[in-house]
N, C-alpha and C positions, 0 to 999 in steps of 0.2 A: 501492499501498500502505499512506495514511496516512505517507508522508516529511514530511519539514518544519518548521517553529518545532520541531529541537532547542532546549532548556533552556542559560541562559547564568547559570551560578553566578560568584556571586562567591566569594575567594578570597585568603586571604593565603603572600605565596611567598617567603623573604625578607625578611621588611620591608613588605614592598611590597605595595598593593590591587593586583587584578587578575580579568579577566573572562575562564570561560573556555564555548566554546562548545562542547557535547556531543555534538558528530556524531559519535559512537560508537554512541548511541542509536538508529541509524538503519537501517531491517529488517533490511540486511546486515551492516549494523555496521562498517561506511565511511560517510564524507560523499559516497563516489563512487556513491551514492545518486540525491542531487542533482541530477547530468548525469545520470544512465542513465534515470530518469526522463521527461527531457526527450527524449533522440535515442530512445530507443526508442520514448517516443509516435510524433514524427516520422517513421521508419523503419514502424509500422504504418498513420499515416496515411498514407505513401505507395505500399503494398503491400509492401513489402518481406519476403520470406515468409524470408530464409536471409542470417543478417550472421557475419562471423570481426571478431574482438578479440585484443590483443595486452597482456598483463599482469603486474606483480609477486607479481599474487593480487588487490588489491579492487579491481580497477575488473574484473577480473574476473569474481569475484562477483555486482557489481552488476550487470553487462551480462546475463549466463547466467539471475538474477531472473527483472528483468522481460522478457529474452524469454520465457519461459518461462510468465509471464503475458500475454502477446500472445500467445501460438502463435505465433511467431519459431522457426525453426532457429537453434541457436549455436554457434560451435567457437570455440575458445580456445584459446590459446599461453602458455604460461606458463613460464619458465626452468624450468629441470632441479632449482636450490634454489629450489625455489618450497618456503614452510614448510605442510605436508600438511598442517597444518589447512584453508589456505588452498583444497588442492587436492581433498579432500574437499565444501568445501560449492558448486562449481563443480558438480562432478558430481552432487554431490542435486539440482543444480536440475536433473537431464539434458540439459546440457551433451556437445560434443563435448570434451574437453581432448585436448591437443599437450603432451608434455615436450620442451625442446626443450634442449637439452648446450648450456653455453656457457654466452656472458654476456648481459645483458638484451638490448644492441643486436643480439645473431642472433638474436633469439625472433622482435623486431619485422622483420626484414631476411625472414627466411622465412615468418611473416605477411600483407607489402607482397607478396608473389610470393601471397599463396593470397590475396590481395584484389583481383589486378589480374581477376578473371573474377569476385569476390561482395562485398556493399556490407561496404561495412570501416566498424564501427562504434567508432570508434576517439576513446577516453581522450584522445588527442593532437593528433588535427589534426583531427575532426568538431567541426564549428564549435557544431554541435545543446548538444553536451559544456558545454560555457563558460559558453551562457547556462540549464541547470541548477545550477549553480555559482555561479554570478554571484549564487541566493537566500542563500546567508550573510552575501551583505552588509544585503540586504533583512532580513535578519533581526534583523539584529544592531541598525541604524538605529531597526527598532521595538519591540527589547528596550532598545537606551539610552534611551527618548522622545523617540523621530523625532528624535535627535541622532550623528553620530557619533563615532566614540572619535578620542583622536589618535591611536593607531600599531596596527595589528596585524600582531604574529609570530605568520608561515606557514611549513610547510615550500615546499620549492619542490625536486621533482623534477624533470617535466617541466611543472609549473606550472599544473594545472589542474583550481586550490583559488586561485591564487593569482591568477590572472589572470580568472578567472574574479569574483575580490572587488573588484580593479581595475575593471573589466566593469562592474559592479553602485554600486561608490560613483562613478566616471564618468557614469551613465545619472541615477543621483540627485541632483551635480551641476548634468548640464546641466538639469536637470528646475524649479531652484530651492530643490531640495530641503535641505541642505544647503550650509554655508561652504567647506569643503576638502573634497579626498580627504584621506586620512589614511593617513599613514607608511607605505610597507610593508615590514618587514625582514624575510629571508627567513632562512631557517634551514636549513644544508645537513651532511651528517654529513663532519667534516676527510675521509676513510677515499675518498669519493668525493663531489668538490668542487669543481667546473668553473665553476659560475658565481660562485662569493664569491673564482675567481683570477679571474678575468675582476674580477669587481666590483675586487675589489683592485690590480689592475696599469692602471682603469682603460681597457679593452677594450668595443670594442661584441662581437666573435666570441667564442667562446666556444673554448677552446682544449683541445688534445689533454692529455690528463692519464692517470698510472699509477692503475686504479683501482685500490682494495683491500677485501676482503670488511669488509661491514658488517653489522653486527643489521636496520639500522633500512634494509630491500630495499627497503620502500615508495617514497625517495627517491637509490637504487642506479642512476643516470639520469647516462650521461657524456656523452650527447652530445645533449641536451634538445634538441628540435626544433623550439620555440618561444624558442628561445632570448637570442635581440637584441631581441623585446617582452618576456620578461621584465625588463633590463636595460634597456629602456626605461621597464618601467611603475615601479622601481625609481629612474631618477632622478628623474625626472618628480615622485616624491611625497618628492622627498627623504629615503629610505629607507635600506638598506643590509641586505646579504649576513652572513650570521654561519656559522661553521663549527664543531662538538660533533663532540668523542671521544670513542673506545666508552666510555670510565668516567664521563663524563660524561653518555651515553646511558642506561646501567646503575644512575648513581644518583641520574634523573631518575624511568629507573623506580620503582626502588625509595617515595622520595620520596613517589611519586603514590598506590605500595600505600597505605602508612602516612594517604593524607590519605581512602581507599576507594575508588578508584577502579585499578583495573585494566587499564591501558593499553597496548599494540603497542608494537612498541622506537624506528618512525616520531613514534610522539606522543609517545611520551620524547624522541627527538631535538628535537624540537620545543619543548618544555618547559623542556629543559637550555639552548636556546639564547635563550630567555625568560627564565633566570635570569640568564644572560650580558647578555642587553639592561638588568635593570634595572640589575645591578652595578655595569655601566660607566656607565649611563646615573646614575642617581640624582638622575631627573628625576620632578616634579611630573606627571606625565601619564596619562590614562585608559586601559591600555594592556587591544585583547581578545587574544587566543588562546581556541587549538583542542585536542581531543583527536580526531582525525583516527579511527581505526581500537581495535577493545578487541581485549585483549590476548589474549584466546579464540581469536583467531585464529593465533597462534603463542606455544604454547604449548610447544609441541617445543624451541625455538631458542629462549628465554627457561628455560629449565630449562638 
């Protein structure tokens, strides 16, 4: 659907010069289209006729959209608390929508049961999805005149963008096209921050946490299935994990609105983390971040 090569906007943030990739301009309004277009193209090539997927919203929208373009039946499972805008969008693409009471983790359990007899087009488990999100790295490298940035500040829920970016820059380094993989800084909501806690405590295993409500539903993942891989990528790139409070997320959302960008809360959490990183470090680094999703998907929660 003409996806890819989203703008890389230079902006001033708290006295610092940063670059923000506009991935909320994708056809379904989020970066998840990167993974969905590759995964569903592969599914089509393999002759699969029906898939299931679980999502907090954006991945479900993307998988549903590309499935309908590919003539593939699609069933999406979401938590009952998912933003109504995303639910409407999923149904608009003709997908069967299942709203599951309880946590995001419960939704995943129900979907795994459904996947026992149907192809699982999972943005968390399926490797083809990550080979779509890695294109973020290729595009940043090209847009920065074939050079890598020093730092990338990205959201982490299940890590589909985070690990995709790590994969993309790893491939560029192995091809001899960049000197080093940029430092990867992940951002989580303090209300649901298992990776932040693991990083802070120097653990490789993801601890059990008490999950609280957060407006940043896209990263409200208490048990990321690729948690060990995410932590390994952070350590290998000498990165870190930051946690942001709800009031910081609201503040970042307002700030970006004043700059002409209406972003969803998960994107605002990322920008709140970016501001925290810039203020604390005070280093002369080339820093790239992203708007992962449009605010039009979450107007109810925003209001």
